[in-house]
Structures are given as structure tokens and as C-alpha cells.
C-alpha positions in Angstrom: 33.6 -7.8 -52.2 34.3 -4.2 -50.8 30.4 -3.6 -50.9 29.7 -7.0 -49.1 32.1 -6.2 -46.2 30.7 -2.7 -45.9 27.3 -4.0 -45.8 28.3 -6.7 -43.3 30.0 -4.4 -40.9 28.6 -4.8 -37.3 31.4 -4.2 -34.8 33.7 -1.3 -34.1 35.9 -0.6 -31.3 37.3 2.8 -31.7 35.5 6.2 -32.0 36.7 9.6 -32.1 33.7 12.1 -31.3 33.0 15.2 -29.5 36.8 15.7 -28.9 37.3 12.5 -27.0 38.6 9.0 -27.8 35.9 6.4 -27.2 36.8 2.7 -26.8 35.0 -0.4 -26.3 36.3 -2.1 -23.0 37.4 -5.5 -24.5 38.0 -6.9 -21.2 34.5 -7.4 -20.3 33.2 -8.7 -23.8 31.0 -10.6 -24.7 28.9 -10.2 -21.5 29.2 -6.4 -21.6 29.6 -3.8 -24.1 30.9 -0.8 -22.3 32.4 2.4 -23.7 34.8 4.7 -22.1 35.7 8.1 -23.0 39.4 9.3 -23.0 40.5 13.0 -22.4 44.4 12.7 -22.2 47.2 10.9 -23.4 48.0 9.5 -20.0 44.6 7.8 -19.7 44.9 6.5 -23.3 48.4 4.9 -22.4 46.8 3.2 -19.4 44.0 1.9 -21.6 46.4 0.4 -24.0 48.4 -1.2 -21.1 45.3 -2.5 -19.2 44.3 -4.0 -22.5 41.0 -1.9 -22.7 41.9 -1.7 -26.2 44.3 -4.3 -28.0 45.4 -5.5 -31.2 48.5 -3.9 -33.0 46.4 -1.7 -35.6 44.0 -0.5 -32.9 46.6 0.3 -30.4 48.5 2.5 -33.0 45.2 4.3 -33.9 44.4 5.0 -30.4 47.9 6.3 -29.5 47.5 8.9 -32.4 44.3 10.0 -30.9 46.1 10.2 -27.4 48.6 12.5 -29.1 45.7 14.9 -30.2 44.6 15.0 -26.7 48.0 15.5 -25.3 48.3 18.6 -27.7 45.1 19.9 -26.4 45.9 19.6 -22.7 49.4 21.1 -23.3 48.2 24.0 -25.1 45.6 24.7 -22.6 48.2 24.5 -19.7 50.3 27.3 -21.5 54.0 27.7 -21.5 56.2 25.3 -24.0 53.5 23.0 -25.0 55.9 21.3 -27.5 58.4 20.4 -24.8 55.6 19.4 -22.4 54.3 17.1 -25.1 57.2 14.9 -25.1 56.1 13.4 -21.7 52.9 12.4 -23.5 54.9 10.7 -26.5 56.9 8.7 -23.9 54.0 7.6 -21.8 52.3 6.3 -24.9 55.4 4.7 -26.2 55.8 3.2 -23.0 52.5 1.5 -22.9 53.2 -1.9 -24.9 56.6 -2.8 -26.2 56.1 -5.5 -28.9 53.5 -4.0 -31.4 55.4 -1.9 -33.7 52.2 -0.2 -35.2 52.0 2.0 -31.9 55.7 3.3 -32.7 54.7 3.7 -36.4 51.8 5.8 -35.4 53.5 7.9 -32.9 56.2 8.6 -35.5 53.7 9.8 -38.0 52.1 12.0 -35.5 55.6 13.4 -34.4 56.5 14.0 -38.3 53.2 15.9 -38.9 53.9 18.0 -35.8 57.3 18.9 -36.9 55.7 19.9 -40.4 53.3 22.4 -38.8 53.3 25.9 -40.4 53.2 28.9 -38.6 49.6 29.6 -39.2 48.3 26.1 -38.6 46.1 25.0 -35.9 48.0 22.1 -34.2 45.0 20.7 -32.8 43.1 20.6 -36.1 46.2 19.5 -38.1 47.0 16.7 -35.8 43.5 15.5 -35.3 43.3 15.3 -39.1 46.4 13.2 -39.2 44.9 10.8 -36.5 41.7 10.5 -38.6 43.8 9.6 -41.6 45.6 7.0 -39.7 42.2 5.5 -38.5 40.8 5.7 -42.2 44.0 4.2 -43.9 43.9 1.2 -41.6 40.1 0.8 -42.4 41.0 0.8 -46.2 44.0 -1.5 -45.7 41.7 -4.2 -44.1 39.5 -4.0 -47.3 42.3 -4.6 -49.6 44.0 -7.3 -47.4 40.6 -9.1 -47.3 40.5 -9.4 -51.1 44.0 -10.4 -51.4 43.6 -13.1 -48.9 40.3 -14.5 -50.4 42.1 -14.6 -53.8 44.8 -16.9 -52.2 42.3 -19.1 -50.6 40.3 -19.5 -53.9 43.6 -20.0 -56.0 45.1 -22.7 -53.8 41.7 -24.5 -53.0 38.5 -23.3 -54.2 36.1 -25.4 -52.4 34.7 -25.2 -48.8 37.4 -24.6 -46.4 37.9 -25.1 -42.7 40.1 -22.4 -41.3 42.0 -22.1 -38.1 42.8 -18.8 -36.4 44.4 -17.6 -33.3 43.8 -14.6 -31.0 41.5 -11.9 -32.3 42.3 -10.1 -35.3 39.0 -8.5 -36.2 37.2 -5.1 -36.1 38.0 -5.3 -32.4 41.7 -5.2 -33.1 41.7 -2.7 -35.9 40.3 0.3 -37.3 38.1 -1.6 -39.8 37.1 -5.0 -40.6 40.0 -6.9 -39.3 43.2 -8.5 -40.7 43.2 -12.2 -40.5 39.6 -12.2 -39.6 39.0 -9.6 -42.3 40.1 -12.4 -44.7 37.9 -14.9 -43.0 34.9 -12.7 -43.1 35.6 -12.3 -46.9 36.2 -15.9 -47.6 32.8 -16.6 -45.8 30.8 -13.9 -47.8 32.5 -15.4 -51.1 31.2 -18.9 -50.1 34.5 -20.5 -49.5 34.1 -21.4 -45.7 32.6 -24.5 -44.2 33.7 -23.8 -40.5 36.2 -21.5 -38.5 38.1 -23.0 -35.7 39.2 -20.4 -33.1 41.8 -21.1 -30.6 40.7 -19.8 -27.2 44.0 -18.0 -26.8 45.2 -18.2 -23.1 45.5 -16.3 -20.7 43.2 -13.5 -21.9 40.9 -15.6 -23.8 40.8 -13.3 -26.9 39.6 -16.3 -29.0 36.9 -17.3 -26.5 35.5 -13.8 -25.6 36.2 -11.8 -29.0 36.7 -13.8 -32.1 34.0 -16.3 -31.5 31.9 -13.3 -30.4 32.5 -11.6 -33.6 32.1 -14.6 -35.9 28.8 -15.8 -34.1 27.3 -12.2 -34.3 27.8 -12.2 -38.2 26.5 -15.9 -38.6 29.7 -17.6 -39.6 30.1 -21.1 -38.3 32.7 -21.0 -35.5 33.8 -23.7 -33.1 35.9 -22.8 -30.1 38.9 -25.0 -29.0 41.6 -25.3 -26.5 45.0 -23.8 -27.9 46.5 -27.3 -27.3 43.9 -29.1 -29.5 45.2 -27.4 -32.7 47.5 -30.1 -34.0 44.9 -32.8 -33.4 42.4 -30.5 -35.5 44.8 -30.2 -38.2 45.0 -34.0 -38.4 41.3 -34.8 -38.0 39.1 -31.9 -39.1 40.5 -31.2 -42.6 41.8 -27.7 -41.8 43.4 -26.1 -45.0 44.8 -22.8 -43.9 45.9 -21.3 -40.7 45.4 -17.4 -40.8 46.7 -15.2 -38.2 47.7 -11.5 -37.7 51.1 -10.0 -36.5 52.3 -7.4 -34.2 55.7 -6.9 -35.7 57.3 -8.3 -38.9 61.0 -7.9 -39.3 63.1 -7.3 -42.3 63.6 -11.0 -43.1 59.9 -11.9 -42.7 59.7 -13.4 -39.1 56.6 -12.5 -37.4 56.0 -11.7 -33.7 52.3 -12.6 -32.9 50.2 -13.5 -30.0 51.8 -16.3 -27.8 50.9 -19.9 -29.5 51.6 -18.7 -33.0 54.9 -20.3 -33.4 53.7 -23.8 -32.3 50.6 -23.4 -34.9 53.1 -22.7 -37.6 55.3 -25.8 -36.7 52.2 -28.0 -36.5 50.9 -26.5 -39.9 54.0 -27.5 -41.7 54.0 -30.9 -40.2 50.4 -31.5 -41.4 50.6 -29.7 -44.8 48.3 -26.8 -43.9 49.2 -23.5 -45.4 50.1 -20.7 -43.0 49.0 -17.1 -43.8 49.9 -13.9 -41.9 47.6 -10.9 -42.6 49.1 -7.4 -41.4 49.2 -3.8 -42.8 52.7 -2.5 -43.9 52.7 -0.5 -40.6 53.4 -3.8 -38.8 56.5 -4.4 -40.8 59.8 -2.9 -39.0 62.6 -2.9 -41.5 64.8 -1.6 -38.9 65.0 -4.9 -37.1 66.9 -7.7 -39.1 65.2 -10.7 -37.5 62.7 -11.8 -34.8 65.5 -12.2 -32.4 65.6 -8.4 -32.2 61.9 -8.0 -31.1 61.2 -7.2 -27.7 58.7 -9.7 -26.2 56.3 -8.4 -23.6 56.1 -10.7 -20.5 53.2 -10.0 -18.4 52.2 -10.4 -14.6 52.2 -14.2 -13.8 49.0 -13.7 -12.0 47.2 -13.7 -15.4 48.1 -17.5 -15.5 47.9 -18.2 -11.7 44.5 -16.7 -11.3 41.2 -17.2 -12.7 38.5 -14.5 -11.9 40.6 -13.5 -9.1 40.8 -17.0 -7.6 44.2 -18.7 -7.3 44.2 -22.0 -9.4 48.0 -23.0 -8.8 49.7 -22.9 -5.6 53.4 -22.7 -4.7 54.6 -22.1 -8.3 55.8 -19.3 -10.3 54.4 -18.4 -13.7 56.2 -17.6 -17.0 53.9 -15.3 -19.0 55.3 -14.1 -22.3 52.5 -12.8 -24.4 54.1 -12.8 -27.9 56.3 -15.4 -29.7 58.3 -15.3 -33.0 57.4 -17.5 -36.0 60.4 -17.8 -38.3 59.9 -16.8 -42.0 60.7 -20.3 -43.2 57.4 -21.5 -41.6 55.2 -19.1 -43.4 53.7 -19.4 -46.8 52.1 -15.9 -47.3 52.4 -12.6 -45.8 49.4 -10.4 -47.0 49.6 -6.6 -46.7 47.8 -3.7 -48.3 50.9 -3.5 -50.7 50.5 -7.0 -51.8 51.4 -10.6 -51.0 54.7 -12.0 -50.2 55.1 -15.8 -50.7 57.8 -17.8 -48.6 59.2 -14.4 -47.2 62.7 -13.5 -47.1 64.9 -10.3 -46.8 64.9 -9.4 -50.4 61.2 -10.1 -50.9 60.2 -8.0 -47.8 62.5 -5.3 -49.1 60.8 -5.3 -52.5 57.3 -5.1 -50.9 58.1 -2.1 -48.9 59.0 -0.3 -51.8 55.5 -0.7 -53.5 52.8 1.9 -53.2 49.5 0.7 -51.6 47.2 -1.3 -53.8 44.3 1.0 -53.0 
């Protein structure tokens, strides 16, 4: 399976080359494939905030490279570069609040900074750490893809109709994707008849990104309005809902793109299995439950306007961009450390004590 996935690779969203971070602008896909180069931590933070790059793992990887850029700039400025670098850590941490991979990656970079030896080059050491974070995510994607396919084959081995939400593919990670990585692998293994992709309002990540990724690989995909999901579960023989995550708490509650919670409720009602696919860096054991997760709420104009044109008059908008799915609605959480069935605190604790499978 690993070799099949590697051979099928077509899309990437993050490149580190020539001393700069290059990001594929996901705001203009699928109609334009535009890359931007970033040379400072503040610029990377703005790219994350403005959703040039999105997806929890990709945000974390980008932030790690942002720290490298920050070190380079601060050392060139002279003076106490370590103290000055704290502002870069803060601006990156403030870019988006919900996805824990961001803070995990920043902590990794801070820990590496603290371990610097007297004769080490800080830029080279932190660059190697960021590249390691990037490569580790890629390997985790491959492991999770295989584990997810094993579950699909075990529980129903014939052709499947799968439903997914938001974008969890190569655009959202450093590799092949989390949930979409599983879907890709299932297709390569001959298990997929059709993928149904929620449009994912208001940024339309399903319409613009997921459908684009799947269509480019020749995977049969149908786009649907978010509100059509329950109807499709009832009428189209959907057997799995497969989604990613932006933060998973100690008890197995999952924060993901707004609309995921209602998918889980509908899946349970219709007897559809619900799989969450995310690297262990998404698991935040410091938070007891999903009630503790900060939920980002963005500008209401994202709902009130379409292409700059007002579509609703005289009203305010509520625009939370994540929701929390309770653990008791989740059948499986798939990570590179292994699979948790029907997650709870004890099972999540046991998982986090394991080593990576690859």
C-alpha cells in the first residue's frame, strides 16, 4: 500500500526550499494554482490566519518553518535574538486557536531551541527539526491510511460508498492526507464505489479542495450540500463517514470542521460507521473533554457575503468554524500509533503511551 500511495502522489501544499517557506494558496483553488514565498514568522502567521494554508497538520508544519524564519531574521538583527524570538512564537500561536497541531509544533521547536549546544548553529538545528516534523507527518499519513483501510475491509469488504467532510487530503497535511489518505488507500485497494463530499460551508473546502483532489486522481466523487448528508445516508448506501480532526481531547471528544457533529448524530441514527483519522499530534491530553476546546468564530461576513456581494440583509451571522463531536458517537479514532475503538479516557491514555507503528 505504501508504494501504491507514493506512486499516486500528485498534490502537495507545502515546500521548504531556497531558505523560504512556499505555500500553495488554497483560497483560490481550484481555478488558480498560485504559490507564495514567505520569509518571516509574521508573514507565515498571516498566511495561517488568512487560510492560505489550512488543515491542522499543515498549520503545524507551516508554523515550525515560521520559527526557522524567525530565528534567521532575529539573528540577522543582532542583539538578544532569543528574547526577540518570543514575539514570533506568540504571533504564530495567535494565528488560529482551535487546531492543537499548531501548538504542538511550536512546543517541539521551543524544546529544540532549549536543547541547543554552545557550538550548534541555531538556524541549521531548527531547520532540521522543522523538516523532521514535516517528514514525520508524511510517514504518519501512510501508516494511518493502511490502518483505516484494514478497518474498512474488516467491517465490510465489498465496494463502499464513503462520505467525508471538509478537506483532509494532501492540501491539509504534509503528505497524503488523514481521512482523505484513508479514502485514497481504500480506492487503490478496490474498496470504493463512490465518495460523497460535503461542500463545507462557508469556505467550501469540500467543493474547492476535496472534490479537486479526488477528481485529479480519478476517484469517483459526488459533491453534495452539507444539509443533504442525512438523506444520502438513508438513500445511497453510505457505509462510512470518514473525517479528520483539529483537536482530540483526553476522553476522545473530537473538534473538527463545523458540521461534523451533526454528521456523527446522523451516522449513528442510520447505522453508518464513523471514523476519525488524525495524527497523535492532534491529541491534547491536557484537556479533559471537548467542553474545554476553544472554538474559533470567524467574521460573519463569510456567511453574509458571496464573492463580495451581500446575500443577506438586516441580519447578523453566527460563524463558528468548528464543533465538537462527543466520543460516544465515534466508532474509531485512527492514528499512526494505532486504532482506538469506541474511545474513552482509559483507551486514549493507553494509546498515547504507545510508540509510533512506523
